C-alpha positions in Angstrom: 0.0 0.0 0.0 2.8 2.4 0.8 4.6 1.7 -2.5 1.4 2.1 -4.4 0.6 5.3 -2.7 4.0 6.8 -3.5 3.7 5.8 -7.2 0.2 7.3 -7.5 1.3 10.5 -5.8 4.2 10.7 -8.3 1.8 10.1 -11.2 -0.6 12.8 -10.0 2.3 15.3 -9.8 3.5 14.4 -13.3 0.0 14.6 -14.7 -0.4 18.1 -13.2 2.9 19.3 -14.7 2.1 18.0 -18.1 -1.4 19.4 -18.0 0.2 22.8 -17.2 2.3 22.7 -20.3 5.5 20.8 -19.6 6.7 18.3 -22.2 5.8 14.7 -21.5 9.2 13.7 -22.8 10.8 15.2 -19.7 9.2 12.4 -17.7 9.4 9.4 -20.0 12.1 7.7 -17.9 10.0 8.0 -14.7 6.8 6.9 -16.4 8.7 3.8 -17.7 9.5 2.9 -14.1 6.0 3.5 -12.9 4.5 0.9 -15.3 1.9 -0.5 -15.4 0.2 2.2 -13.2 1.4 5.0 -15.6 -0.1 3.4 -18.8 -3.3 5.4 -18.7 -1.3 8.7 -18.5 1.0 7.6 -21.3 -1.9 6.6 -23.6 -3.7 9.8 -22.8 -0.8 11.8 -24.2 -0.5 9.5 -27.3 2.7 7.7 -26.4 3.0 4.0 -27.1 5.0 2.1 -24.4 4.5 -1.5 -23.5 4.8 -2.9 -20.0 7.4 -5.4 -21.1 9.6 -2.7 -22.6 11.7 -2.3 -19.4 12.8 -4.5 -16.5 13.3 -3.4 -13.0 16.9 -2.3 -12.5 17.0 -3.8 -9.0 15.0 -7.0 -9.0 14.7 -7.6 -12.7 10.9 -8.1 -12.3 11.4 -11.0 -9.8 9.8 -9.3 -6.8 6.2 -10.3 -7.3 7.2 -13.9 -7.9 9.4 -14.0 -4.8 6.6 -12.5 -2.7 4.1 -15.2 -3.8 6.6 -18.1 -3.5 7.9 -17.3 0.0 4.6 -16.1 1.4 3.1 -19.5 0.5 6.0 -21.4 2.1 5.7 -19.4 5.3 1.9 -19.7 5.3 2.3 -23.5 5.0 4.6 -23.5 8.0 2.3 -21.3 10.1 -0.6 -23.7 9.5 1.5 -26.8 10.0 3.0 -25.6 13.3 -0.2 -24.0 14.6 1.6 -20.6 15.0 -0.5 -17.8 16.5 1.8 -14.9 15.6 4.9 -14.3 13.5 7.5 -11.9 12.2 9.3 -11.9 8.9 13.1 -11.4 8.4 14.6 -11.4 4.9 18.1 -11.9 3.5 17.6 -10.7 -0.2 19.6 -12.1 -3.1 23.0 -10.4 -3.1 22.6 -9.3 -6.7 19.5 -7.3 -5.8 21.3 -5.7 -2.9 24.2 -4.8 -5.1 21.9 -3.3 -7.7 20.1 -1.3 -5.0 23.4 0.1 -3.7 24.5 1.1 -7.2 21.4 3.1 -7.8 21.5 4.7 -4.4 25.1 5.8 -4.9 24.5 6.8 -8.5 21.6 9.2 -7.7 22.8 10.2 -4.2 19.6 9.1 -2.6 19.2 10.0 1.1 15.8 8.3 1.7 14.4 5.2 0.1 12.7 1.9 1.1 15.1 -0.9 0.8 14.4 -4.1 -1.1 14.7 -6.0 2.2 12.0 -3.8 3.8 9.6 -4.2 0.9 10.0 -8.0 0.8 9.4 -8.2 4.6 6.3 -6.0 4.4 4.7 -7.6 1.4 5.4 -11.2 2.3 4.1 -10.5 5.8 0.9 -9.0 4.4 0.3 -11.9 2.1 1.0 -14.5 4.8 -1.7 -12.7 6.9 -4.1 -12.9 4.0 -3.4 -16.6 3.4 -3.6 -17.7 7.1 -5.5 -15.0 9.0 -2.6 -15.0 11.5 -1.4 -11.5 12.5 2.2 -10.5 12.5 3.5 -9.4 15.9 6.4 -6.9 15.9 7.0 -7.1 19.7 6.7 -10.7 20.9 6.1 -13.1 18.0 5.8 -16.8 18.4 8.2 -17.4 15.6 10.6 -15.2 13.5 10.8 -16.6 9.9 14.2 -15.7 8.4 14.0 -16.0 4.6 17.4 -16.6 3.0 16.4 -16.0 -0.6 20.0 -16.2 -1.8 20.2 -19.8 -0.6 16.5 -20.7 -1.0 16.0 -21.6 2.7 13.7 -20.6 5.6 14.9 -20.7 9.2 12.5 -20.6 12.1 13.7 -18.7 15.1 11.8 -19.0 18.3 12.5 -16.0 20.6 13.3 -16.7 24.2 10.9 -15.5 27.0 12.7 -13.5 29.7 11.1 -13.2 33.1 12.4 -10.9 35.9 12.2 -12.3 39.4 13.8 -12.8 42.8 15.2 -16.0 44.3 15.9 -17.2 47.8 18.4 -20.1 48.5 17.3 -21.7 51.8 20.0 -24.3 52.1 23.8 -24.6 51.6 25.7 -26.5 48.9 23.4 -25.2 46.3 25.0 -23.6 43.2 23.3 -21.2 40.8 24.0 -23.5 37.8 25.1 -27.1 37.7 28.8 -27.7 38.5 30.1 -30.6 36.5 33.5 -32.1 37.5 36.2 -33.3 35.1 34.9 -36.8 35.6 31.5 -35.8 34.4 29.8 -35.9 37.8 27.8 -33.2 39.6 29.9 -31.4 42.2 26.9 -30.2 44.2 23.5 -31.9 44.7 21.3 -29.1 43.5 21.4 -25.9 41.5 18.9 -23.1 41.0 18.9 -23.6 37.3 17.9 -27.2 37.7 14.9 -26.2 39.8 13.9 -23.8 37.1 13.7 -26.6 34.5 10.1 -27.1 35.8 9.3 -23.8 34.1 10.8 -25.1 30.8 8.4 -28.1 31.0 5.4 -25.9 31.4 6.4 -23.5 28.5 7.4 -26.5 26.3 10.8 -24.9 26.0 14.1 -26.6 25.2 15.6 -25.5 28.5 15.6 -22.9 31.2 18.6 -20.6 31.6 19.5 -18.7 34.8 20.9 -15.2 34.8 21.7 -13.8 38.2 22.6 -10.3 39.6 25.9 -11.5 40.9 26.2 -14.6 43.0 26.9 -15.9 46.5 29.2 -18.9 47.3 27.7 -22.3 47.1 27.8 -22.7 50.9 26.1 -19.3 51.5 22.4 -19.0 51.8 20.4 -16.2 50.1 17.8 -15.0 52.6 16.0 -11.7 53.4 15.4 -9.6 50.3 16.4 -12.3 47.9 18.6 -11.8 44.8 17.3 -10.5 41.5 17.5 -12.9 38.5 16.2 -13.4 35.0 14.6 -16.7 34.0 15.2 -17.3 30.2 12.9 -19.9 28.6 14.8 -21.0 25.5 12.8 -21.7 22.3 9.4 -22.0 24.1 6.5 -23.4 22.0 4.0 -22.0 24.5 4.2 -18.2 24.9 1.1 -17.2 26.8 2.1 -18.3 30.4 0.5 -17.5 33.7 3.4 -16.2 35.8 1.5 -17.0 39.1 1.2 -20.7 38.0 4.8 -20.8 36.8 6.0 -19.4 40.2 3.9 -22.0 42.1 5.2 -24.9 40.0 8.8 -23.8 40.5 8.4 -23.4 44.2 6.9 -26.9 44.4 9.9 -28.4 42.7 12.3 -28.1 45.7 12.0 -27.1 49.4 15.4 -25.4 49.2 14.8 -22.8 46.5 12.0 -20.2 46.3 11.3 -17.7 43.6 9.0 -14.7 43.0 8.3 -13.8 39.3 7.4 -10.3 38.5 7.1 -9.6 34.8 8.4 -10.3 31.3 11.4 -8.2 30.2 13.6 -7.4 27.2 17.0 -8.9 26.6 18.8 -5.7 27.7 17.6 -6.3 31.2 20.0 -9.2 31.5 23.1 -7.1 30.9 21.7 -4.4 33.3 21.1 -7.0 35.9 24.7 -8.4 35.7 26.2 -4.9 35.8 24.1 -3.8 38.8 26.1 -5.9 41.3 28.9 -3.5 41.4 26.7 -0.4 42.1 24.6 -1.6 45.0 25.4 -2.6 48.6 24.7 -5.9 50.4 24.2 -7.0 53.9 25.7 -10.3 55.2 25.2 -12.2 58.4 28.4 -14.0 59.5 28.9 -16.4 62.3 32.5 -16.0 63.4 34.8 -18.1 65.6 38.1 -16.8 67.1 41.2 -18.5 68.3 41.3 -16.4 71.5 38.5 -15.0 73.6 37.0 -11.7 72.6 35.2 -9.2 74.9 32.3 -6.8 74.3 34.9 -4.1 74.2 36.8 -5.8 71.4 33.6 -6.1 69.4 32.7 -2.5 70.0 36.2 -1.5 68.7 35.6 -3.7 65.7 32.4 -1.9 64.8 33.9 1.5 65.2 37.0 0.6 63.1 35.1 -0.8 60.1 32.7 2.1 59.9 33.0 3.4 56.3 36.4 1.6 55.9 38.0 0.9 52.5 39.4 -2.7 52.2 42.2 -3.8 49.9 41.8 -7.4 48.7 43.9 -9.5 46.4 42.1 -12.3 44.7 41.3 -14.9 47.5 43.6 -17.9 47.8 40.5 -20.2 47.5 39.7 -19.0 43.9 43.2 -18.2 42.6 43.2 -21.4 40.5 40.4 -20.1 38.3 40.7 -16.3 38.6 43.5 -13.7 37.9 45.4 -12.4 40.9 44.0 -8.8 41.0 43.8 -6.1 43.6 40.4 -4.7 44.3 39.2 -2.1 46.8 35.7 -2.2 48.3 34.2 -0.3 51.2 32.7 -1.7 54.4 29.9 0.7 55.3 28.9 -0.6 58.7 29.3 -3.6 61.1 27.1 -4.7 63.9 28.0 -7.5 66.3 26.3 -9.8 68.8 28.4 -11.9 71.2 27.3 -15.5 71.6 30.2 -16.8 73.7 33.8 -16.0 74.5 35.0 -17.2 71.1 31.9 -17.0 69.0 30.0 -13.9 67.7 27.6 -12.9 65.0 28.2 -9.9 62.7 26.0 -8.0 60.3 28.2 -6.6 57.6 26.9 -3.9 55.2 29.4 -3.4 52.3 29.7 -2.6 48.7 29.1 -5.4 46.1 32.1 -7.5 45.2 33.7 -7.6 48.7 35.0 -11.0 49.7 33.4 -11.3 53.2 35.1 -14.5 54.3 38.4 -12.9 53.6 37.4 -9.7 55.3 37.0 -11.9 58.5 40.1 -14.1 58.1 42.5 -11.7 56.4 43.5 -14.6 54.0 47.1 -14.7 55.2 47.5 -10.9 54.7 46.0 -10.8 51.2 43.0 -8.8 52.6 43.7 -5.8 54.8 42.5 -4.6 57.2 40.6 -7.7 58.4 38.7 -8.7 61.5 41.6 -10.9 62.5 44.0 -8.0 62.2 41.8 -5.6 64.3 40.9 -8.2 67.0 44.5 -9.4 67.2 43.5 -13.0 67.0 42.7 -15.4 64.2 39.0 -15.2 63.2 37.2 -17.5 60.8 33.8 -17.2 59.2 32.1 -20.6 59.8 28.7 -19.6 58.5 27.6 -16.9 56.0 24.2 -15.7 54.7 23.3 -12.9 52.4 20.3 -11.1 54.0 19.9 -8.0 51.7 20.8 -7.2 48.1 20.2 -3.6 46.9 18.4 -3.7 43.6 19.6 -1.5 40.7 17.9 -2.4 37.4 
């Protein structure tokens, strides 16, 4: 419709100019290119031009045939696969693209509709006419990529991305499965494995976990929970009740809980991953010391670590898989509760990315200052929980 409207507007303007006295020969080249719509004007002025006199300089008159051929192929797939919405993507023949570029460069065109856009639009319109199925430009069931150069059609099924929060109620639970060199699972459970229940409901190939940072496998995620995105990869069912999905996931394991909020775009995943360095976190640490510590010692610890910058080299426990780098993070606040002479609990509010276990132990001097250093006795974190994650999305 858009192309037809442009051609008719051009014809009307040419007709006006000729009617006002301009020579028709000034516009023969344009009228040639507007065939067959321009035939009535050409005949009205006594000029004999046949439709077959000239071929399209870009598609060589193959456009209509391609639209009919590929629209029918896509329509057959839409019906066969019971698809309820679609989107068309096109890779035009390279010769057409080269012809188009040549004309654009030759005439210095700034604005034009590309051959790719016209094919996408016209094939999509015809598929709708053949099947009654509407194209969806936001969340299609399937994207049909038409590779006309190689005479092939590829069906892409977009992922469904859902923003949520998870809680990890037990220890020895990883975010994704850890497989050892021998091929065995290193830990009994992962959050991603629990999420596979969602993949079953959506008839997806698999569920993929994307987290806003992570806690160690032996650390629980409590309190506020941690933001994550659930990706349902190649789902055949797209209209999903999030409340039902959440319920089914939560019934899959007593150790993992989720809350699902809304569907999101792909860019939210990258925003989620980058958010971990901007916000702060609160940890609960159960700490044992080699020597007795007094209430006075703990009060001194709280005062010392108020708004204190910590220098940390990569912890010894992860050096085998990470580069040895120096990072600086800030401890904002520490609150303590004495349980016995050698055991106390600490709430630690700090910037994201701080290694809390090493903040306590000092990691043989690789983290400074540390609890061990300030207390003047060896301190060890025997239990750690995340109780708050500041959300920045």
